[in-house]
C-alpha positions, 0 to 999 in steps of 0.5 A: 716442784724441785730440780736437784743439780749435782756436779759430778766429775766422774762415774766413780762418784755417782753413788756418793752424789746420787744416793743422798738426792734420791733419799728425798724421794723415798716417800714415792715408793712402797715396799713390794711395788713393781718399778719399771726402770727405763734407761736410754738404750738406743743401741749396742754401744760401750759406756764410754761412747756416751750414747747410752745411760751409764751403768754406774747411774743405773746401778745407783738407782737400782740400789736405792729402789732395792733398799726400799723393798721395791721390785725393780726391773729394767726395760727398753726397746732399742732403736737399732739393736736387740735388747740383749746386745744393747744391754750387754755392750752398754754394761746395763746387763751386767748391772742387772745380773749383779743385783738379780734384776730382770731386764725385759723388752718393751713389746706387746703393744696396746693402743691408747689415746694421747691428748693430740694423737690417738691409737698410740701403740705403747708397750703393755708393760708400762700399764702393768707396773706400780711406778716408772723411773726414767733414766735419761742421757744428756745428748743432742739430737739431729731432729729434736735438737736435744734428747733429755727426759721427755724424749727418753720415754719414746722408747716405750713404743715397741720396735718398728712402731717408732718408724711409722710415727715419723711418717704419720707426724711428718713435721718436727712440731708434730713429732714433738706433740707425739713425744709429749703425749707419750710421756704423759701416758707413761707418767714416770714418777721420777726422772734422773739425767745422766749428764756426766759424759754426754754428747754435743754436735750431731747426736744422739749416736754420732756426735762428739763426746762432751764432759758436762759433769752433772746429774739432775733429778726431778719428779717432772721431766718437763721441768728437768729439761727446762732447767737443763736448757737454761743452764746450757744457755739454750732458749727452751723455745728452740727445743721442740718438746719444750715448746710443746710443753710450754704451749700445754702449760706443763712446766710449773714454777720450780726451785733449783737445788744446786749450782751447775752450768755448761755450754753445748754445740747444737746439731747443724740441723738446729735453727738459731731463730724460729722460721716464720710460717710463710718461709717454712716452705722455702726453708724446707728446700734448703734443709739438711738432708742425709747423705751416705758416705761411700768411704765409711759405709760398710753396707750393713743396711741398718739405715735402709731397714729403719728408714720410716719412708723407705727411701734408701738403697744402700747398695747404690748409696742412694736416697730419694730426697723427693720422698725423704721426710728429714727425720734423720733416723738413718743418721741416728741408727748408723753404727759407723757414722756413715750418714752425713747431714748436708745442705741440699737445694731441693 
């Protein structure tokens, strides 16, 4: 297994740097095959915001797939926006129109069983294509610590179905097990990481922009994520999805082609050291909780609508912490960075 790491300082350089790497994978695809391309379209944000897959990366991938005679289309299910609005604001729609590539919603779910979780509703479109290409974004994530290749395929669960899983899973460890299950069901043949401009701090939508200057490519998102953690000097055991992947022996030995390293400020929800089981109950009483900023909140109610536990009343700036599950979805979907993560003794 190989991971290609390529330094890339600007999105103007993407095509020159990415195309030679992608040619190593030409043999994976056959002419006339349908290829679903899954970017990170979290919400309706501009390319320069560092929240979504940059259109320059998507364009290079589409050019590669079209040159092989495949029939690509772009698909996702945004967490806090309509697909059309997210695609337009991010520049993804304009790229699709330029190459006459369809863009479709990942809807129409079917129930499938994962290794740990059963009856997972994933878009039926995932199972009707020949190949899937996964284009992720290098960002921090207040719940999962980092969002990279494996986490990106969670978008294959349609719309509000995502929220229900936060309730069903209850803990970060369980949620990571679900994410690994989903990724194994989606089975992308190739994962590309847009790490030129990403996010650190309290991502995945309201963190701080960071120039990482890298593009990474691998057939295995598990391996790619592991390499990125190592190159960021992060213990992979700190990342819930990687800890789960290691437990399932999903990360084989690998070879790295290319040199790159960087640093990253993790979210304030990250624990520097693992918490012993007998202390987890105590730790949960002083965990970070979401708090609505009266100064920045514009009463759009997106957090209230998307809260899996239904414990937010925006009109009263109220969150019921006795029922809050600390999934930080409210923080993730807020378009105005009006959800702070504060320590609270429960």
